[in-house]
LUMPA-851924 format. One record per residue (C-alpha): residue number from 1; x, y, z. Coordinates in Angstrom, 1 decimal. Layout:
% LUMPA-851924
NUM,X,Y,Z
...
//
This chain:
% LUMPA-851924
1,15.1,-32.0,0.3
2,13.3,-29.8,2.1
3,13.2,-26.6,2.7
4,15.5,-24.7,4.8
5,13.4,-23.0,7.6
6,12.9,-19.1,7.9
7,15.6,-17.5,10.5
8,15.4,-13.9,10.0
9,12.0,-12.4,11.1
10,10.6,-8.9,11.2
11,10.0,-5.6,8.7
12,11.9,-3.8,7.1
13,10.3,-0.2,5.9
14,12.5,1.4,3.0
15,12.4,4.3,0.6
16,12.1,2.6,-2.5
17,15.0,4.7,-5.1
18,12.7,5.1,-8.7
19,14.6,2.7,-11.2
20,13.7,0.0,-8.2
21,10.9,-2.1,-8.6
22,9.1,-3.5,-6.3
23,10.6,-7.0,-6.6
24,14.8,-5.5,-7.2
25,13.7,-4.5,-3.8
26,13.3,-7.7,-2.5
27,15.5,-9.7,-4.1
28,17.9,-7.1,-2.6
29,16.7,-7.6,0.7
30,16.6,-11.5,0.5
31,20.1,-11.4,-0.5
32,21.3,-9.3,2.7
33,19.8,-11.2,5.0
34,20.1,-14.7,3.3
35,16.7,-15.5,4.1
36,14.7,-16.5,1.5
37,10.7,-15.7,2.3
38,10.4,-11.8,1.4
39,7.4,-9.7,0.6
40,6.0,-6.7,0.6
41,3.5,-4.8,1.5
42,2.1,-3.2,-1.6
43,3.9,-3.0,-5.3
44,5.5,0.5,-6.2
45,5.5,1.4,-10.0
46,9.7,1.5,-10.9
47,9.4,5.7,-11.6
48,7.6,5.9,-8.2
49,9.7,6.2,-4.9
50,8.7,6.3,-1.3
51,7.7,4.2,1.7
52,7.3,0.1,0.6
53,7.2,-1.9,3.7
54,9.0,-5.4,3.6
55,8.9,-7.9,5.7
56,11.0,-11.4,6.2
57,10.6,-15.0,7.5
58,7.7,-15.7,9.7
59,7.0,-12.1,9.3
60,5.4,-12.6,5.5
61,1.9,-14.4,7.7
62,1.6,-10.2,9.0
63,1.8,-9.0,5.2
64,-2.2,-9.0,4.9
65,-3.1,-6.8,7.9
66,-1.3,-4.3,6.7
67,-3.5,-3.2,4.2
68,-5.8,-1.7,6.4
69,-3.3,1.6,7.1
70,-3.8,4.4,4.8
71,-1.0,5.7,2.1
72,-0.4,9.0,1.1
73,1.1,10.0,-2.4
74,2.3,12.9,-3.2
75,3.0,13.1,-7.9
76,2.0,16.4,-10.4
77,-0.4,15.6,-12.8
78,0.4,16.8,-16.8
79,-3.0,18.3,-17.9
80,-3.1,18.1,-21.7
81,-1.3,15.4,-22.3
82,-2.7,11.5,-22.3
83,-0.1,8.8,-22.4
84,-0.1,4.7,-22.5
85,0.7,4.1,-18.8
86,-1.5,7.0,-17.9
87,2.1,8.1,-16.4
88,5.5,9.7,-18.0
89,6.6,6.9,-18.8
90,4.4,5.6,-21.5
91,3.9,7.0,-25.1
92,1.8,10.2,-25.8
93,-1.6,8.6,-27.5
94,-3.9,11.9,-27.3
95,-3.2,16.5,-26.9
96,-5.8,18.4,-26.0
97,-5.1,22.5,-25.3
98,-5.7,22.8,-22.1
99,-3.4,26.0,-21.7
100,-6.8,27.8,-20.1
101,-7.4,26.0,-17.2
102,-7.1,27.5,-13.9
103,-6.0,25.9,-10.4
104,-9.5,26.5,-8.8
105,-11.4,24.7,-11.7
106,-9.1,22.0,-11.3
107,-10.1,22.6,-7.1
108,-13.9,22.7,-7.6
109,-13.4,18.9,-10.2
110,-11.1,16.9,-7.8
111,-14.3,17.4,-5.0
112,-15.9,15.1,-7.1
113,-13.5,12.4,-6.3
114,-13.1,11.9,-2.5
115,-15.2,9.4,-0.8
116,-15.8,6.4,-1.9
117,-15.1,5.5,-5.2
118,-15.3,3.3,-8.1
119,-11.6,3.0,-10.4
120,-10.8,0.3,-13.8
121,-7.6,-0.5,-13.0
122,-4.8,0.2,-15.7
123,-3.5,-1.8,-18.4
124,-0.3,-1.3,-16.9
125,-2.0,-3.0,-13.4
126,-0.5,-6.2,-11.6
127,-4.4,-7.6,-11.4
128,-5.1,-11.3,-12.6
129,-7.6,-11.3,-15.5
130,-8.0,-14.7,-16.7
131,-5.5,-15.6,-15.1
132,-2.5,-13.5,-16.8
133,-0.9,-10.4,-15.5
134,-2.7,-7.3,-17.0
135,1.1,-5.5,-17.5
136,1.7,-8.8,-19.3
137,-1.4,-8.3,-21.8
138,-0.6,-4.9,-21.8
139,3.3,-5.5,-22.8
140,1.5,-7.9,-26.0
141,-0.3,-4.9,-27.4
142,-3.5,-6.1,-26.5
143,-6.7,-4.9,-24.0
144,-9.2,-6.4,-22.0
145,-12.4,-5.5,-20.0
146,-11.6,-4.9,-16.4
147,-14.3,-4.4,-13.5
148,-14.3,-1.1,-12.2
149,-12.8,-1.8,-8.3
150,-14.7,0.1,-5.0
151,-11.4,2.3,-3.1
152,-12.5,4.9,-1.0
153,-10.2,8.9,-1.1
154,-9.7,10.4,2.3
155,-8.1,13.1,0.8
156,-7.4,15.0,-2.8
157,-5.2,17.8,-2.3
158,-4.6,20.2,-4.7
159,-1.4,22.9,-4.7
160,-0.6,25.0,-7.8
161,0.5,25.3,-11.1
162,4.0,24.3,-10.9
163,5.3,24.1,-14.4
164,3.7,24.1,-17.8
165,4.3,21.3,-20.8
166,3.7,22.9,-23.8
167,1.5,26.3,-22.6
168,-1.0,23.1,-20.3
169,-0.5,23.1,-16.5
170,1.1,21.0,-14.6
171,-0.7,20.7,-11.1
172,1.3,19.1,-8.4
173,-1.4,16.8,-5.6
174,-1.3,15.4,-2.3
175,-3.6,12.4,-2.2
176,-4.8,9.8,1.1
177,-6.4,7.1,-0.1
178,-7.5,3.2,0.7
179,-4.8,0.2,-0.6
180,-5.9,-0.5,-3.7
181,-5.5,2.8,-5.5
182,-4.6,4.2,-8.3
183,-3.0,7.7,-8.5
184,-2.4,7.4,-12.4
185,-6.0,6.6,-12.8
186,-6.8,9.4,-10.4
187,-5.3,12.0,-12.7
188,-6.3,10.6,-16.1
189,-9.9,10.9,-14.7
190,-9.1,14.2,-13.3
191,-8.0,15.4,-16.4
192,-11.0,14.2,-18.1
193,-13.9,15.0,-15.7
194,-12.0,18.9,-16.9
195,-12.7,18.2,-20.2
196,-9.4,16.6,-21.8
197,-6.8,14.6,-21.2
198,-4.0,14.2,-17.9
199,-1.5,11.9,-17.2
200,1.0,11.3,-14.0
201,3.9,12.0,-13.1
202,6.5,12.3,-10.2
203,4.6,9.7,-8.1
204,6.4,9.6,-4.0
205,4.5,7.6,-1.4
206,5.1,9.7,1.9
207,3.5,7.3,4.1
208,1.7,4.3,4.7
209,0.2,4.2,8.0
210,2.2,6.3,10.8
211,5.5,4.6,8.5
212,6.2,8.7,6.8
213,9.4,10.2,5.0
214,10.7,13.0,6.3
215,9.1,12.6,9.6
216,8.6,10.2,12.6
217,9.7,6.6,11.4
218,12.0,7.9,8.8
219,12.4,4.6,6.3
220,16.1,4.2,5.1
221,18.0,2.7,1.9
222,17.5,-0.8,0.9
223,21.1,-1.3,2.1
224,20.6,-0.1,5.2
225,17.1,0.1,6.8
226,17.5,-1.6,10.1
227,15.6,-4.9,10.6
228,12.1,-3.7,12.9
229,10.5,-6.3,15.1
230,7.1,-7.6,14.0
231,5.6,-6.1,17.6
232,7.3,-2.5,16.6
233,5.4,-3.2,13.1
234,2.0,-4.4,14.5
235,1.9,-2.1,17.1
236,0.9,0.8,14.2
237,-2.7,-1.1,13.6
238,-3.4,-0.6,17.4
239,-6.7,1.9,16.8
240,-6.9,0.6,12.7
241,-10.2,-1.7,13.5
242,-8.1,-4.0,15.6
243,-6.6,-4.4,19.1
244,-3.0,-5.5,20.4
245,-3.8,-7.7,23.8
246,-2.4,-9.5,26.3
247,-2.5,-12.9,27.7
248,-1.8,-14.8,30.4
249,-0.1,-18.6,29.3
250,-2.6,-20.5,29.9
251,-4.8,-19.3,27.1
252,-1.3,-18.6,25.3
253,-1.5,-22.1,25.0
254,-5.0,-22.5,23.6
255,-4.2,-19.5,20.8
256,-1.3,-21.8,19.5
257,-4.0,-24.7,19.4
258,-5.7,-22.2,17.3
259,-8.5,-22.4,19.9
260,-11.6,-20.1,19.9
261,-13.1,-17.8,22.1
262,-16.2,-15.9,23.3
263,-14.0,-12.9,25.0
264,-10.1,-12.5,24.0
265,-7.9,-9.9,25.9
266,-8.7,-6.9,27.9
267,-9.4,-4.0,25.4
268,-10.0,-0.9,28.4
269,-12.1,1.0,26.1
270,-10.8,0.0,22.3
271,-13.3,-1.7,20.2
272,-12.1,-3.8,16.6
273,-13.2,-7.0,14.6
274,-9.4,-8.3,15.4
275,-6.9,-9.1,17.6
276,-3.5,-8.9,17.7
277,-2.9,-11.9,20.6
278,0.6,-11.3,22.2
279,2.1,-13.7,25.6
280,3.2,-12.9,28.7
281,6.7,-11.9,27.0
282,4.8,-9.6,24.7
283,5.7,-11.9,21.7
284,3.2,-11.5,19.1
285,1.5,-15.4,19.1
286,-1.8,-15.1,16.6
287,-4.4,-13.0,14.9
288,-7.5,-13.1,15.1
289,-10.9,-11.9,13.8
290,-14.3,-12.2,15.7
291,-16.3,-14.0,12.7
292,-20.0,-15.6,13.9
293,-19.9,-14.4,17.8
294,-16.8,-16.0,18.9
295,-12.8,-14.4,17.9
296,-11.3,-17.0,15.4
297,-7.6,-17.3,14.8
298,-6.9,-16.0,11.0
299,-2.8,-16.6,11.5
300,-1.1,-18.2,14.4
301,2.4,-18.1,14.6
302,4.6,-21.0,13.9
303,7.0,-19.6,16.7
304,6.4,-16.3,18.6
305,7.6,-12.9,17.2
306,9.2,-10.9,19.2
//
């Protein structure tokens, strides 16, 4: 029996509450819109809150491009205590007396983490090693060697001491970073850089690109957030190494057939090695990339998306 074709296409931007996994959000939106094909742009831990971009129907083909958007997080680094999960949900694995740690020293140490850095993914992550996700191995009490990954920290702002736990300072932070960054690892590494240990608590993703909590494109609850068009969401990529271009009817037919081009669309001074291609009805029909001297199709939509 053939699968029912997707009938609902677009994006939903939600403010994920604590206690729900990203998969829980997907499942609820699948039921709400009666749409089988649903995916999201980047996992948030169950205890974390904040922006989650979810795609439905044929818009799921576009999720891969949202990884180019920077993400901004806030949280609190609890010094003096290490946990098995690097955050407040884990068991305490080590303790240090860091009660004398001052805020200026923390700010100075944080500077070493700005820019392109290497991170070792935590054992509680969803990365697969040997065909199994790390968090599955961790739940069984196992641990495996993880290769460091390169990530970019655009901003690492250390605020103030907001609390103390066993006399050790708790410091609030705000981080803007590339996709794939683990903020819990950043917190634990900061503790180690200061000669002690630390873990993360109260993680909140404040923004994915222009989609923010508390301002602008304010996400709402899983049950009430509106369905946004593919064009409305992909517009936010325009200028992030991407240009949105419109083509005439004849070119649109060639694009829908996956043809390659020497040039594609009027750029009006913009640049980038990807093109989001719209037809003359302002519907999204494809995404192209500049590869080996030509514009080549990366994704061709099975039907134009508004």
